[in-house]
Each structure stands twice: as structure tokens, then as C-alpha cells.
C-alpha positions in Angstrom: 132.3 127.6 108.4 129.0 130.1 109.4 128.8 131.5 106.0 128.3 127.5 104.5 125.7 127.1 107.3 123.7 129.9 105.9 124.0 129.0 101.9 122.5 125.5 103.2 119.5 126.5 105.3 118.6 129.3 102.3 119.0 126.2 99.7 116.8 124.4 102.1 114.6 127.2 102.6 114.2 127.7 99.0 113.3 124.0 98.4 110.9 123.4 101.0 109.1 127.0 99.2 108.8 125.0 96.3 108.4 121.7 97.8 104.6 122.2 99.3 102.1 120.5 97.3 98.9 118.5 97.4 97.0 121.4 99.1 95.9 124.7 98.2 97.6 127.3 100.9 94.7 129.3 101.0 91.5 127.2 101.1 93.6 123.6 102.5 91.5 122.1 99.5 92.8 118.8 98.2 93.5 118.3 94.5 93.0 115.3 92.6 96.3 114.7 90.4 96.3 116.2 87.1 99.1 114.4 85.9 101.3 115.6 82.2 101.7 111.9 80.3 104.5 111.9 77.3 105.7 108.8 75.3 109.1 107.5 75.9 109.8 108.7 79.3 112.7 106.2 79.4 114.6 109.5 78.0 113.8 111.2 81.3 115.1 108.7 83.6 118.4 109.6 85.3 121.1 107.6 84.0 123.7 108.1 86.1 124.5 108.3 90.2 126.1 111.0 90.6 123.1 112.6 89.6 120.8 110.3 90.9 122.4 110.4 94.3 121.9 114.5 94.7 118.3 114.5 93.6 118.2 114.2 90.5 120.2 117.4 90.0 123.1 117.9 87.1 122.4 121.1 85.0 124.6 123.6 86.9 127.1 120.4 88.9 130.7 119.9 87.4 131.3 118.5 84.3 131.5 114.9 84.1 130.8 111.9 81.0 126.8 111.9 82.2 126.2 115.6 81.6 124.4 114.8 78.5 121.5 113.7 80.0 121.2 117.4 82.1 123.2 120.0 80.3 125.4 119.2 77.5 126.8 122.6 77.6 129.5 121.2 80.8 131.3 118.8 78.2 133.7 121.7 77.4 134.6 121.8 80.9 135.7 118.5 81.2 138.6 118.0 83.3 140.4 114.9 81.5 140.7 115.0 77.6 139.2 111.5 77.3 136.0 110.2 79.5 134.2 106.7 78.9 131.4 105.8 81.4 129.3 102.9 82.1 125.7 103.4 83.8 123.1 100.6 85.2 120.2 101.1 86.7 118.0 98.3 88.0 114.6 98.9 87.4 111.1 97.9 89.7 113.5 95.4 90.6 111.1 94.5 93.3 108.3 93.5 90.8 110.9 92.0 88.2 114.6 90.7 87.9 115.5 91.8 84.6 114.5 95.2 83.9 116.8 97.5 83.4 118.4 101.1 82.0 122.1 100.9 80.8 124.0 103.7 79.5 127.1 104.0 78.1 128.7 107.8 77.2 132.2 108.7 75.8 133.3 112.4 75.7 136.6 114.5 74.5 137.6 117.4 74.3 139.2 118.9 71.1 140.7 121.6 72.4 140.6 123.9 75.4 137.5 125.5 74.1 135.5 122.7 72.4 134.4 119.2 73.5 132.1 116.6 72.0 130.3 113.7 73.5 127.7 110.9 72.4 125.6 108.4 74.7 123.5 105.0 74.5 120.7 105.1 76.7 119.0 101.3 76.4 116.2 100.5 78.4 115.1 96.7 78.9 111.6 96.0 79.9 112.8 92.0 80.5 110.9 89.3 79.1 106.8 89.4 79.2 104.1 87.2 77.8 102.0 88.1 75.5 98.2 87.5 75.3 95.4 88.0 73.2 91.6 89.0 74.5 91.0 85.6 74.4 93.8 84.8 76.6 95.6 82.6 74.1 99.6 82.5 74.2 101.3 85.0 71.9 104.8 83.9 72.8 107.1 85.4 75.2 109.0 88.8 73.9 111.4 91.2 75.0 110.3 94.8 74.7 113.1 97.7 74.7 113.8 101.2 74.2 117.2 102.9 73.1 118.3 106.4 72.5 121.2 107.8 70.6 123.1 111.1 70.6 125.6 113.3 70.1 126.6 116.8 70.6 129.3 119.7 70.4 130.1 121.9 72.9 132.2 125.5 72.9 133.5 128.3 74.9 131.1 131.5 74.3 132.9 133.8 76.2 135.5 133.2 79.0 132.9 131.7 81.7 130.3 130.6 79.3 129.7 127.7 77.0 126.7 126.5 74.7 125.9 123.3 73.3 123.6 121.8 70.8 122.5 117.9 70.5 120.8 115.7 68.1 119.0 112.7 69.4 117.4 109.4 67.4 114.9 107.5 70.1 113.2 103.9 69.0 111.0 102.5 71.4 109.3 98.5 70.7 106.9 98.2 73.0 104.4 96.2 71.5 106.7 93.9 69.5 104.2 94.0 66.6 101.8 91.7 68.4 98.8 94.4 69.0 96.4 94.8 66.1 97.7 97.6 63.7 101.0 98.3 66.2 104.6 99.5 64.7 107.7 100.2 67.1 107.8 104.0 67.7 110.4 106.7 66.6 111.2 110.5 67.2 114.2 113.0 66.5 115.3 115.7 69.0 117.3 117.9 70.1 118.5 119.6 73.0 120.4 123.1 73.4 122.2 124.4 76.8 123.8 126.9 78.4 127.0 126.5 80.7 128.5 129.6 83.5 131.4 129.0 85.6 133.6 131.3 87.5 135.3 132.0 90.4 134.4 134.0 93.2 135.4 135.9 96.1 132.4 135.9 98.2 134.3 134.4 101.0 137.8 135.5 102.7 138.7 132.7 103.8 138.3 130.2 101.1 137.9 130.0 97.5 134.7 128.8 95.8 132.8 128.8 92.5 129.4 130.2 91.5 127.8 128.1 88.2 124.8 128.2 86.6 123.2 126.5 84.0 119.8 125.9 81.7 118.9 123.5 79.1 115.8 122.2 76.7 116.1 118.4 76.4 114.2 116.3 74.0 112.8 118.9 72.0 111.2 116.8 69.0 108.8 115.0 66.7 106.0 112.8 68.4 105.6 109.2 68.6 103.2 107.0 67.6 103.1 103.2 68.1 99.6 102.9 65.8 100.0 102.7 62.2 96.0 103.4 62.0 95.8 106.3 64.4 96.6 109.9 63.4 97.1 110.8 67.4 100.8 111.1 68.7 102.2 111.3 71.9 104.5 114.1 73.0 108.2 113.2 73.8 109.3 114.4 77.0 110.6 118.2 76.3 112.2 119.5 79.5 113.2 122.9 80.8 115.9 122.7 83.4 117.7 125.3 85.0 119.7 125.5 88.4 122.8 126.7 90.0 125.5 125.3 92.0 128.3 127.1 94.4 131.5 124.9 95.3 133.7 126.3 98.1 137.2 125.1 98.6 137.4 124.4 102.6 141.1 123.6 102.3 143.7 121.8 100.4 141.9 118.8 100.8 138.1 119.1 100.8 135.7 120.9 98.7 132.0 121.0 99.4 129.3 122.0 96.6 125.5 122.9 97.2 123.0 122.8 94.2 119.6 123.0 93.3 117.5 122.4 90.2 114.3 123.5 88.7 112.7 121.3 86.3 109.7 121.4 84.1 108.1 119.5 81.1 107.0 121.8 78.0 104.3 119.5 77.1 100.4 120.7 76.8 98.6 120.0 80.2 95.8 117.5 80.0 92.3 119.7 79.7 89.5 119.0 81.7 86.7 117.5 79.8 83.3 117.1 80.1 82.4 113.6 81.1 78.7 113.5 79.9 79.8 114.9 76.7 80.1 112.2 73.3 83.1 114.4 72.0 84.5 115.2 74.9 84.3 119.1 75.3 87.2 120.9 76.8 85.5 122.8 79.9 88.7 124.7 81.5 92.2 124.7 79.8 93.3 124.3 76.2 93.7 121.8 73.5 96.2 119.4 74.2 96.3 118.4 70.5 98.7 120.6 69.5 102.1 120.8 67.2 105.3 120.5 69.2 106.3 124.0 68.8 102.6 125.6 70.4 102.6 123.0 72.6 106.2 124.1 74.2 104.7 127.7 74.3 101.4 127.0 75.5 102.7 124.9 78.1 103.2 128.2 80.2 99.7 129.0 80.7 97.5 126.0 79.4 97.3 124.7 83.1 93.0 124.0 83.5 92.9 125.5 87.2 90.3 123.5 88.1 89.4 120.5 90.0 86.3 117.9 90.0 84.9 117.7 93.6 83.5 114.2 93.9 81.4 115.4 97.1 79.5 118.4 95.9 79.7 117.4 92.1 81.0 120.7 91.5 84.2 122.5 89.7 86.2 123.7 92.0 89.1 126.4 91.1 92.5 126.1 92.8 94.1 128.9 90.1 95.6 128.6 86.7 98.9 130.2 88.2 98.7 128.1 90.8 98.7 124.7 88.7 101.2 126.1 86.6 103.8 126.3 89.6 103.0 122.7 90.5 104.4 121.9 87.8 108.0 122.6 88.4 110.0 120.3 90.0 112.6 121.2 92.2 115.6 119.2 93.7 118.5 119.6 96.1 121.9 118.2 96.2 124.9 118.1 98.6 128.7 116.8 97.4 131.6 116.7 99.5 134.9 115.4 98.2 137.9 114.8 100.5 141.4 115.0 98.1 139.4 114.3 94.7 139.5 110.1 96.1 136.3 110.3 98.0 133.1 112.1 97.9 129.7 111.5 99.7 126.5 113.0 98.9 123.1 113.4 99.1 119.9 115.3 97.7 116.1 115.4 97.6 113.9 115.8 94.7 110.0 116.6 95.2 106.9 116.7 92.6 103.6 117.9 93.9 101.2 115.9 94.6 99.0 117.5 91.6 101.5 116.4 89.0 102.5 112.6 90.1 104.1 113.0 93.8 107.3 111.8 93.6 108.9 112.7 96.2 112.6 110.9 97.5 115.5 111.3 99.1 118.9 109.8 97.8 122.2 109.1 99.1 125.8 108.4 97.4 129.1 107.7 97.3 132.3 107.9 94.7 135.8 106.6 94.7 138.8 107.8 92.1 141.7 105.1 91.7 143.9 106.6 89.2 141.9 107.1 86.1 139.1 105.1 87.3 136.1 105.5 89.1 133.2 104.1 90.5 130.1 106.1 91.4 126.8 104.4 93.4 123.5 105.9 94.4 120.5 104.9 96.6 117.2 106.1 96.2 114.4 106.5 99.4 111.0 107.2 98.9 109.8 109.7 101.6 107.7 107.7 104.0 104.3 109.0 103.0 104.7 108.1 99.4 106.4 105.0 99.7 106.1 102.3 96.7 105.7 105.7 94.5 109.0 105.1 92.8 110.5 102.6 90.2 113.8 102.6 91.7 112.6 102.5 95.3 115.4 101.1 97.2 117.9 100.7 95.0 121.3 100.5 94.3 122.6 102.1 90.9 125.8 101.8 89.9 128.3 103.8 87.3 131.7 103.3 86.0 134.2 105.8 84.6 137.3 105.3 82.8 139.5 109.0 82.6 142.4 109.6 80.4 144.5 112.7 79.5 146.2 115.5 81.1 143.5 117.4 83.8 142.7 121.1 83.3 141.8 123.6 85.2 138.4 124.3 84.5 
């Protein structure tokens, strides 16, 4: 038990180190946000209650039917022959009752070394009344977005698996009511790696260590206007993480997991507000190709902010801002007899990049071939109101069939 406590403390310490945000640790200055924005952010929303109850961790956790969002390479480790899942997440429920994210997932193992999966993600924006510049009623419409994808996962060695995925994204937010507006679409791909093997780190219990890495939504830019040459990047995301799973005894297991994630799209540069052309003062041009944007995302942070009190540009460092673009998460999962689970997690985004900080809780129940997962999100008190999922219950129903494997 002492070893378990030590592992937990180390993970929490690592989380705390990455979670420092908003202030320069050297000068103590408070920074104004320089948030990275993308098109179709709905594809970045964690669609499942399991990951949603563990701080949005999932790149290195045990495989389930919802693995597509985090790391499709996990599918080959599915414990069941076939799995189907349905997820439902209310959105901004404190403001609107008809906005939600629905998620349908399917996965099956072809054999012991390969598997396939597919998902459909649907984001319903609810009924919205459109009006023109003269406040004339244009009618009520139902903006929506959806994404359809499929993947193939295969063992690359005794303990390592890989996967490639394809995705089609469709976004119809304006319903053709704005001038020259149109529905946007994009095609994208994912790649993932997943490593899992037993360890002998503890003399008094069995354990497993796993790590995972993935790059999701590598795809074309998206546009909502037929007359504009400017297009938005979709949220290409790099994830990496690790999990340690402990078999406490024949009935009890405990897993610790941590994830790091980063958007692989350009950081907005600092521009001269007094320039007609918006000349770049610090940073790099963000109107680049998708591939260049992915490469540039690792070094293009401006490293400066404007101090309204002094009217001067103040340096906080390119390297520091690049570190601030990494989101960190920690999750803990306890299972009793593979029947009942409780989960908790924490997610941190630095103040400079949006300041999403929340604690998550959840539980799961398995009965025969059916499973139910629920999660609940609680924003950190100082930042209450910043998450669209604040104080929201999310649900997943899962159906599994076929002989369970030892993976």
C-alpha cells in the first residue's frame, strides 16, 4: 500500500508542476490570454463518460469501444469480441435544454492481432432563431455538426499496437442564412501507438504498465464562406500519456493515468493594432499550410504580451508560452470484481491558453453484457462558469458480446 501512495504522490506532483499558470514563475506578472482557436471544436470534446470522469484521460487507459477519440491503437486490446456504445452529453444545459453531443461507437476484433472500429459523432446546437442586420426574423433553424470515422488497429509486436483512422467532418452552423455562407467540411486522419505489458515492479501484487501516443484530426482546413479565401485549421491534437494498473487482490484493481495534450496548429501572433495591414510584431504568420502549421506549432509562440498599464510589450519567453500550450490531466480508476467502478480526475489548461480547470467524478456498473457509465464535471471554484459541461451528468451505455480475452 505504501508503494501505491508513493505512485499517487508522484503523479500529483507532476500534475502540479505542469498546472502552474497565469503567472510568470520568475517575475510574477499576470499574462493576458493568447488562446488558440480552431474550426469544428466539437471533435475535441471527450465523448465518453469514462474518459470524462478521469479528467479527459484516455490515450493510455485500458481499451474500450470509445477509444477512437483518444487512441485508436487500443482497439486491438479490446477484451470482448464485439462492443457497441452510445454516449450522450448535454451541452450548456444551464443556458439551453436542447444542445447535446451524441456518440455512437462500434468495434470488433478480427482476430487476436487486429481489430476495426467506427464512430459517429453528432453535435446538435438546438433550435436557433436567425435575424438579419435589421432584426428581421429569418426563421428558426437547427445548426448541427457531425463526424464519421473508421479505423484499423493491429499488433506490431508482442506488446505494441498501432492504428490509422480516416474521418469525414461536416459542419452546418449558418444554415445558409448568412451572406455567401455554406456548410463546411473536412477530411482528416489519426495515427496512434499503444504499448501494454505486465510488470514485476511490486513483489506483493501483479501490475501492468501502458503508454500511448496519438495525433488526431490531421486534416484539411475548413471554411464556411464561398467568398473567403481564409480557412480555419481543424483541431489537430497530439496526445501522450501513461497508466499504471495494480491488481490489489483477486477482486480489486486500481489504475493511475496521466495525459498530456497539445494542439498542433499555429499560435496567433501579436500584431500591431495601429497598422492597417496588421503587421506581425512577435510570433509567426499563422496563415500557413496544414503540415507547416503542425511543425510551426512547436516554436511559434510570440513570447510577449502587451501591458495596458505601461503601454509596453513585455517578454515572458517563447519557451514558457510553448509550455503553457500543453494541457495536463490526471485520472484514477478503481474496479471491484470487474462489476463496479469509481473514478476521479483533474484537467488543467493554463490561464494564458483558456484556463479550463476542472475536477471530474464518475462511476460505472457492469451487468452481464451491458455496462453503464456516468460522469460529472465540477469547475475549479476560481474558474466556475468556464466549462460548457459545468455541473453536467454524462452517460454511456455499452453492449459487449463474445469471449473475453486476456489482453
